[in-house]
TORVEX-109071 format. One record per residue (C-alpha): x, y, z. Coordinates in steps of 0.05 Angstrom, whole numbers, plus 5000, padded with zeros to 4 digits. Example, Ala and Ser with C-alpha at 12.3 -4.5 7.8 and 13.67 -1.06 7.14 Angstrom:
! TORVEX-109071
     x     y     z
  5246  4910  5156
  5273  4979  5143
END
This chain:
! TORVEX-109071
     x     y     z
  5108  2838  3843
  5074  2820  3777
  5107  2754  3768
  5086  2729  3838
  5014  2746  3819
  5020  2712  3751
  5049  2651  3787
  4988  2644  3832
  4943  2647  3772
  4979  2595  3731
  4940  2529  3725
  4991  2480  3700
  5048  2452  3740
  5098  2460  3683
  5077  2535  3676
  5085  2547  3749
  5153  2517  3750
  5175  2563  3692
  5146  2624  3726
  5182  2604  3791
  5244  2608  3750
  5230  2679  3733
  5209  2696  3802
  5273  2669  3832
  5317  2708  3782
  5279  2774  3789
  5276  2772  3863
  5351  2756  3865
  5339  2693  3908
  5381  2657  3855
  5433  2690  3814
  5452  2635  3765
  5417  2582  3724
  5452  2530  3767
  5423  2559  3831
  5354  2560  3802
  5362  2489  3777
  5382  2468  3847
  5323  2502  3879
  5273  2475  3829
  5303  2405  3827
  5317  2409  3753
  5377  2399  3709
  5417  2463  3695
  5412  2454  3621
  5336  2451  3626
  5334  2517  3663
  5381  2548  3611
  5333  2524  3556
  5275  2558  3592
  5315  2622  3598
  5332  2619  3525
  5258  2612  3506
  5241  2672  3551
  5294  2713  3517
  5269  2695  3448
  5195  2706  3458
  5180  2728  3528
  5127  2697  3571
  5087  2674  3512
  5143  2630  3486
  5164  2608  3556
  5095  2583  3572
  5082  2552  3505
  5052  2482  3511
  5077  2426  3469
  5024  2396  3426
  5038  2321  3415
  5025  2301  3344
  5013  2228  3360
  5000  2176  3309
  4932  2175  3271
  4879  2128  3296
  4872  2061  3261
  4797  2074  3253
  4785  2145  3227
  4729  2190  3253
  4684  2179  3192
  4690  2102  3202
  4677  2111  3276
  4612  2148  3261
  4591  2094  3212
  4604  2040  3263
  4566  2078  3316
  4508  2084  3270
  4509  2010  3254
  4516  1992  3329
  4452  2031  3344
  4413  2001  3288
  4369  1939  3297
  4418  1900  3254
  4477  1904  3302
  4533  1854  3309
  4540  1788  3342
  4615  1797  3365
  4674  1841  3361
  4703  1793  3308
  4643  1807  3265
  4654  1882  3274
  4728  1872  3249
  4703  1835  3190
  4650  1888  3174
  4702  1944  3179
  4747  1907  3131
  4695  1887  3080
  4648  1948  3082
  4697  2006  3097
  4764  1977  3077
  4795  1988  3146
  4839  1932  3173
  4838  1936  3248
  4854  1881  3299
  4807  1855  3351
  4838  1893  3410
  4833  1960  3374
  4759  1946  3356
  4744  1924  3427
  4776  1986  3459
  4737  2030  3410
  4670  2000  3419
  4671  1983  3492
  4712  2039  3524
  4704  2099  3476
  4635  2088  3447
  4609  2055  3511
  4571  2006  3467
  4564  1931  3459
  4563  1890  3395
  4507  1847  3421
  4438  1852  3392
  4374  1836  3429
  4356  1763  3424
  4284  1741  3408
  4244  1717  3467
  4225  1645  3471
  4153  1629  3449
  4146  1583  3508
  4163  1637  3557
  4102  1656  3600
  4093  1729  3616
  4060  1710  3683
  4121  1669  3704
  4166  1724  3684
  4129  1775  3726
  4127  1728  3786
  4203  1719  3780
  4217  1794  3777
  4172  1806  3839
  4208  1750  3877
  4276  1777  3859
  4257  1847  3881
  4242  1823  3951
  4307  1788  3960
END
């Protein structure tokens, strides 16, 4: 049976469930949408909607995936790239608050602290911190000795 083969090849759970609907109807294991709904653990109206989609456009329409539109990001792609470039430069930033201020003044994008933190820390995997200068009083010999001692511990 073709529908059984297609069912085994389907990758998504939603697609498998819809193909099971067709398999149950074609193999006559269920005669009504209510019976299919009971077997699949779905509402009868949901199963009827799936059948209506199948009648309208066949398998293609039945297995169509919804594409969520979502809301646009607060910081657009072009601004994200500019921020990424600035984060990798030697100039850098001292804090996330400074990044918020830079976005507002330089790029005209108002974004709150949490949004900036999530973008920089989680999505860009970066840090606003810039390398601090070494102390003039710091001895290279003492630093090497400290590293050797720590590696043994």
